[in-house]
TIBATOR-832419 format. One record per residue (C-alpha): x, y, z. Coordinates in pm, whole numbers, padded with zeros to 5 digits, always signed. Example, Ala and Ser with C-alpha at 12.3 -4.5 7.8 and 13.67 -1.06 7.14 Angstrom:
2
+01230-00450+00780/+01367-00106+00714/
END
This chain:
595
-01896+05266+06551/-01895+05612+06370/-01591+05612+06423/-01507+05255+06190/-01760+05356+05938/-01582+05692+05903/-01227+05501+05902/-01374+05296+05605/-01494+05601+05376/-01178+05772+05376/-01017+05498+05261/-01264+05321+05019/-01298+05652+04872/-00929+05670+04697/-00907+05342+04640/-01281+05290+04451/-01124+05622+04272/-00752+05395+04163/-00967+05151+04051/-01186+05301+03797/-00979+05542+03684/-00683+05301+03631/-00753+05088+03334/-00822+05475+03124/-00477+05633+03195/-00207+05669+02905/+00039+05897+02836/+00166+06029+02516/+00505+06134+02675/+00581+05744+02734/+00768+05493+02585/+00442+05240+02553/+00244+05455+02725/-00071+05233+02722/+00090+05044+03007/+00398+05339+03099/+00075+05585+03173/-00112+05319+03351/+00150+05205+03602/+00279+05551+03702/-00111+05652+03763/-00078+05292+03969/+00242+05395+04177/+00111+05787+04238/-00255+05636+04343/-00136+05395+04530/+00039+05678+04834/-00282+05851+04831/-00410+05495+04900/-00110+05423+05142/-00236+05810+05352/-00555+05743+05327/-00462+05359+05492/-00216+05518+05771/-00473+05790+05843/-00743+05435+05993/-00460+05293+06170/-00429+05582+06337/-00728+05678+06370/-00876+05332+06509/-00557+05254+06660/-00767+05018+06945/-00856+04761+06686/-00838+04481+06680/-00645+04319+06462/-00729+03966+06293/-00491+03676+06062/-00742+03556+05833/-00594+03187+05655/-00567+03413+05285/-00307+03703+05495/-00088+03418+05598/-00087+03226+05271/-00021+03561+05074/+00254+03638+05312/+00388+03330+05196/+00354+03407+04892/+00573+03678+04943/+00846+03601+05090/+00935+03293+04846/+00863+03577+04573/+01137+03784+04770/+01354+03492+04847/+01329+03316+04468/+01465+03713+04321/+01720+03689+04545/+01829+03279+04464/+01786+03365+04078/+01898+03680+04089/+01704+03767+03789/+01724+04161+03674/+01427+04324+03854/+01182+04443+03570/+00883+04690+03603/+00712+04378+03688/+00871+04374+04032/+00750+04662+04060/+00449+04634+04014/+00363+04340+04199/+00529+04561+04489/+00282+04774+04454/-00021+04541+04451/+00122+04423+04766/+00027+04728+04930/-00315+04733+04804/-00386+04395+04924/-00262+04490+05287/-00454+04837+05239/-00820+04692+05056/-00771+04497+05433/-00832+04746+05635/-01164+04798+05467/-01521+04582+05637/-01662+04427+05392/-02018+04683+05358/-01678+04984+05281/-01563+04723+04958/-01967+04845+04822/-01789+05166+04666/-01488+04945+04509/-01669+04741+04377/-01934+05022+04227/-01615+05177+04080/-01490+04853+03967/-01833+04856+03726/-01796+05202+03594/-01418+05136+03493/-01475+04845+03299/-01832+05047+03134/-01692+05362+03039/-01392+05116+02872/-01707+04914+02688/-01809+05249+02565/-01461+05337+02432/-01472+05054+02278/-01745+05034+02093/-01718+05418+01978/-01359+05250+01822/-01510+04932+01601/-01811+05189+01483/-01521+05427+01359/-01664+05737+01657/-01313+05689+01791/-00922+05637+01686/-00805+05359+01827/-00458+05385+02075/-00309+05117+01917/-00352+05067+01541/-00631+04788+01592/-00919+04804+01550/-01067+04805+01901/-00840+04774+02249/-01055+05064+02444/-00723+05227+02673/-00480+04895+02682/-00209+04800+02392/-00376+04534+02277/-00715+04347+02237/-00674+04048+02379/-00597+04278+02720/-00884+04460+02697/-01110+04134+02662/-00902+04010+02980/-00945+04335+03183/-01357+04366+03066/-01443+03961+03168/-01267+04011+03477/-01483+04294+03584/-01824+04142+03403/-01910+03924+03697/-01924+04215+03948/-02159+04371+03713/-02387+04064+03689/-02376+04046+04037/-02501+04380+04078/-02718+04241+03803/-02880+03939+04009/-02816+04087+04381/-02883+04447+04379/-03067+04654+04606/-03304+04890+04394/-03468+04868+04074/-03274+05173+03949/-02979+05033+04052/-03022+04693+03928/-03103+04877+03548/-02766+05061+03585/-02605+04727+03614/-02773+04540+03275/-02695+04834+03089/-02335+04782+03208/-02363+04403+03138/-02488+04500+02824/-02191+04749+02716/-01904+04505+02856/-02084+04211+02601/-02108+04440+02324/-01752+04514+02338/-01660+04107+02405/-01835+04033+02109/-01650+04234+01893/-01314+04133+02050/-01240+03852+01920/-01103+03702+02201/-01139+03328+02274/-01028+03323+02586/-01192+03633+02733/-01538+03490+02567/-01423+03098+02814/-01337+03363+03090/-01697+03552+03041/-01890+03154+03001/-01694+03023+03272/-01709+03336+03541/-02083+03441+03469/-02201+03120+03491/-02059+03028+03819/-02249+03270+03903/-02559+03276+03790/-02589+02894+03842/-02515+02997+04247/-02823+03225+04239/-03042+03038+04092/-02986+02746+04286/-02813+02487+03987/-02601+02351+04132/-02823+02239+04434/-03136+02096+04198/-02870+01918+04006/-02784+01771+04311/-03050+01639+04386/-03155+01493+04013/-03104+01102+03989/-02744+00952+03865/-02882+00925+03505/-03004+01256+03469/-02649+01384+03622/-02539+01192+03350/-02654+01243+03012/-02653+01675+03171/-02267+01546+03225/-02213+01390+02805/-02448+01664+02668/-02193+01997+02877/-01866+01725+02761/-01985+01749+02396/-02094+02141+02430/-01739+02135+02538/-01571+02011+02278/-01764+02174+02025/-01683+02510+02122/-01331+02421+02179/-01337+02282+01862/-01504+02575+01719/-01271+02844+01881/-00949+02668+01705/-01063+02645+01389/-01121+03049+01385/-00738+03095+01515/-00615+02730+01430/-00217+02951+01331/-00301+03098+01659/-00349+02812+01905/-00108+02633+01670/+00150+02906+01808/+00057+02880+02223/+00112+02508+02215/+00442+02610+02038/+00544+02814+02315/+00431+02592+02601/+00633+02305+02455/+00885+02466+02506/+00824+02632+02829/+00806+02278+02907/+01197+02302+02856/+01290+02530+03103/+01032+02395+03331/+01221+02018+03287/+01614+02231+03358/+01495+02423+03673/+01158+02213+03816/+01135+02341+04241/+01242+02706+04177/+01217+02765+03857/+01442+03019+03649/+01292+03346+03824/+01033+03546+03902/+00927+03771+03557/+01268+03556+03454/+01061+03377+03165/+01117+03686+02878/+01581+03636+03009/+01557+03329+02838/+01268+03132+02680/+01394+03289+02342/+01718+03130+02349/+01523+02782+02483/+01350+02868+02074/+01631+02871+01929/+01770+02585+02083/+01490+02370+02025/+01514+02464+01635/+01870+02430+01650/+01790+02041+01729/+01482+02044+01520/+01618+02245+01171/+01340+02043+00945/+00997+02161+01188/+00721+02258+01052/+00684+02509+01403/+00934+02706+01261/+00682+02944+01072/+00433+02931+01359/+00815+03121+01587/+00804+03471+01661/+00989+03719+01930/+00772+03556+02276/+00773+03766+02603/+00441+03580+02746/+00396+03173+02755/+00016+03246+02706/-00056+03042+03058/+00007+03129+03346/+00058+02828+03521/+00293+02707+03323/+00466+03051+03332/+00437+03058+03694/+00587+02658+03712/+00907+02747+03467/+00990+03183+03659/+00942+03021+04035/+00894+02629+04010/+00631+02389+04136/+00711+02528+04489/+00612+02876+04399/+00256+02687+04175/+00181+02521+04573/+00182+02844+04720/-00042+03036+04442/-00258+02763+04462/-00284+02768+04834/-00348+03084+04809/-00651+03040+04615/-00782+02768+04810/-00787+02983+05112/-00967+03256+04929/-01250+02983+04810/-01221+02815+05117/-01352+03066+05332/-01667+03085+05554/-01901+03378+05385/-02230+03311+05550/-02327+03704+05634/-02232+03821+05337/-02316+03492+05013/-02370+03767+04728/-02013+03904+04759/-01865+03564+04843/-01987+03431+04506/-01902+03727+04291/-01524+03774+04458/-01495+03407+04322/-01675+03394+04002/-01458+03696+03917/-01125+03503+04020/-01245+03229+03845/-01285+03413+03512/-00964+03569+03568/-00753+03236+03632/-00963+03092+03272/-00780+03389+03122/-00480+03324+03258/-00466+02920+03062/-00429+03068+02744/-00340+03471+02778/-00141+03667+02975/-00249+03852+03253/+00005+03927+03486/+00161+04174+03256/-00197+04391+03248/-00214+04578+03597/-00586+04639+03624/-00655+04249+03573/-00476+04247+03824/-00532+04509+04028/-00933+04417+04003/-00770+04028+04107/-00577+04193+04413/-00982+04330+04483/-01164+04031+04481/-00937+03880+04703/-00945+04109+04915/-01261+04104+04941/-01281+03736+04989/-01059+03747+05332/-01233+04063+05433/-01533+03848+05486/-01406+03530+05572/-01549+03436+05900/-01255+03259+06021/-00941+03339+06117/-00715+03460+06485/-00698+03745+06657/-00378+03883+06698/-00420+04169+06942/-00697+04441+07072/-00767+04705+07251/-00407+04888+07365/-00242+04560+07279/-00314+04655+06904/-00142+04998+06939/+00216+04913+06935/+00169+04732+06582/-00050+04957+06397/+00184+05250+06501/+00487+05001+06411/+00305+04909+06057/+00240+05296+05997/+00547+05366+06021/+00742+05125+05771/+00435+05231+05550/+00516+05525+05519/+00896+05550+05525/+00802+05290+05238/+00562+05518+05042/+00861+05836+05107/+01151+05604+04915/+00874+05539+04631/+00799+05865+04585/+01187+06015+04593/+01289+05694+04377/+00985+05742+04154/+01046+06138+03976/+01394+05993+03805/+01234+05747+03696/+00949+05843+03491/+01147+06108+03365/+01414+05782+03271/+01108+05710+03105/+01041+06098+02897/+01403+06059+02824/+01323+05746+02601/+01090+05885+02432/+01240+06216+02347/+01484+05999+02231/+01293+05798+01981/+01156+06152+01836/+01606+06228+01746/+01618+05852+01648/+01338+05879+01367/+01484+06245+01293/+01802+06063+01201/+01998+06287+01519/+02101+05939+01639/+02393+06071+01854/+02109+06313+02041/+01901+06001+02066/+02207+05756+02225/+02285+06077+02463/+01960+06087+02595/+01923+05651+02567/+02280+05723+02829/+02092+05994+03054/+01775+05713+03088/+02058+05428+03150/+02050+05431+03508/+01728+05337+03624/+01643+05139+03269/+01950+04942+03278/+01757+04643+03328/+01526+04673+03058/+01564+04476+02803/+01325+04660+02517/+01531+04976+02616/+01895+04849+02614/+01813+04697+02226/+01709+05016+02151/+01995+05184+02290/+02223+04956+02150/+02074+04990+01765/+02080+05380+01840/+02442+05378+01945/+02507+05166+01633/+02350+05374+01452/+02607+05688+01567/+02954+05503+01542/+02984+05374+01857/+03054+05022+01808/+03204+04889+02060/+02971+05033+02289/+02724+04920+02140/+02877+04549+02154/+02877+04623+02563/+02539+04751+02573/+02342+04489+02327/+02518+04196+02545/+02365+04353+02870/+02023+04378+02689/+02096+03946+02653/+02082+03875+03017/+01736+04147+02978/+01550+04031+02658/+01685+03811+02440/+01509+03868+02087/+01633+03872+01717/+01617+04222+01623/+01936+04252+01920/+02144+03906+01780/+02065+04061+01414/+02190+04438+01528/+02498+04256+01725/+02563+04076+01440/+02588+04385+01251/+02840+04550+01525/+03068+04227+01557/+03093+04253+01140/+03182+04613+01169/+03430+04574+01446/+03592+04291+01232/+03519+04021+01455/+03380+03764+01178/+03332+03443+01405/+03098+03612+01714/+02902+03857+01387/+02840+03454+01195/+02763+03333+01553/+02485+03619+01640/+02374+03549+01270/+02292+03214+01316/+02172+03230+01659/+01930+03470+01538/+01796+03234+01212/+01748+02966+01469/+01497+03169+01729/+01245+03227+01441/+01378+02978+01136/+01100+03170+00908/+01265+03500+00912/+01433+03632+00570/+01639+03849+00711/+01896+03680+00972/+02001+03448+00637/+02025+03740+00441/+02279+03908+00657/+02445+03596+00724/+02538+03540+00329/+02647+03893+00294/+02878+03798+00566/+03014+03494+00396/+03053+03662+00063/+03258+03952+00198/+03463+03737+00383/+03580+03562+00105/+03382+03184+00195/+03157+03135-00119/+03101+02786-00046/+02915+02889+00238/+02753+03239+00080/+02629+02999-00144/+02479+02750+00106/+02327+03052+00291/+02178+03198-00019/+02028+02892-00168/+01881+02825+00176/+01751+03158+00228/+01587+03074-00198/+01420+02780-00041/+01225+02939+00217/+00903+02892+00269/+00721+03248+00284/+00495+03379+00528/+00402+03692+00436/+00459+03822+00109/+00657+04157+00084/+00844+04389-00101/+01183+04355+00075/+01165+03975+00081/+01129+03987-00312/+01439+04250-00320/+01636+03973-00082/+01536+03658-00289/+01701+03820-00611/+02005+03976-00420/+02088+03614-00308/+02036+03485-00689/+02250+03771-00824/+02567+03619-00482/+02471+03243-00652/+02523+03341-00971/+02882+03542-00931/+02952+03371-00667/+02932+03044-00962/+03112+03235-01186/+03456+03281-00990/+03448+02905-00909/
END
């Protein structure tokens, strides 16, 4: 018994520290430091968690090995994702590396006894409390923002920030409702208050819905509201059900009207994504392949709907804002069924001795699921890490399962697992150092680019390229840097590679400029047209197209493009748009005079 407790503490401490510190980590040395800083910290911290896990296996080699139903479902999910990546040949992305780390985190957390999860839950609440305080101080003007928004904590956007708080709030509410000791419950109540204040100021409708549903699920279970409802007459239940529907409709209408344009934009994204699902319904386009295909699909949509008013809602999109739909697009309906199977096995577990922990974990997963219907938690590492903790916690308290080995028979699988994880950690650490250096080179390249030293900026990108050759944003920037430095031919090669990873309007306008300088008029025309189809309300691609026609003596096309630009509805007035419109009017007058 003593050995079991000691080994549990050995693993619980680094896991708790990781979850406490992860949301607050940022980096000023790396590009996209609020996101990438967390990824690298997670990778390094996971090494410490892995070492503790290996030590636990070797410290108690005769401890029985149990496999729960959720473990089996998670294993099926891991195998399916790996097979999907091999079949679809989607470029390996940062999200895949994070997914690999989260799989290791699940394996490590599954070694904890149910009681050993308590410091992990407390660490999650404390981490969220720190972020809530951080965000409130930003809102009150006492701390600077890290993202340009009034409130975002240590995140890149208020949406993920609010989603993280909504994800952690069920643990704080559970600590307040179920905690032992008045002092502890007061601390949890204070954490709840700070988190709710930050959520109120975030203006994230998805996070509000996640908070209401998640905490409502928890409170209803704590006070037995579901049992009370079941004991009422049918007429009372019908009346309460009707009142609930009316409240939901009114709340949904109010939330829609708060940001109607944003909601309409998401409806457009879902409609275009449905086209991807129709093309690849079973296995999808590949894990994390959404950003590799979506913008081309959106361009095709507006090519066939040139006069659609939805063009004013379009943008350079990398997320679906609905994780279920994105999962179907990326991994097909098979992947969706696998994911639903994992959740079903976790929620249907038997947790007789740990009812409070069960309700908190299920409430947390419910909050993530609701938030996922309108946002992109799969792109936010702290939310994913908490979700893995909820899943591992539910699996640990499940009484179902089979015993694979015990006593001397348990020694061999544990030693083999320890050797495998050791090899994986060593390889990961060897790759991690040069990978981080590549991100640093990209950051230094930005400084050179802003200073106008394009040749040096391109040289630094060349050093980072072997490690970031499948990162769409990097490739677009690298191609633009090469174009500015005068190496147009190589810029075209890099931008063509970027199209396979993340096609977007900046890429296509830069590619059009490169083709134009190389004298490849037809290719430049197609690039500008594609950029215009991707986001129809943008003026710049049509402006470049009109200039191309004018400079290649295609007067009729130049006039038509200029008139199209002048007839465009302006979404946001700016000096640049006014200058383009004035120049297009001059172009029309000059070409008509020539005729």
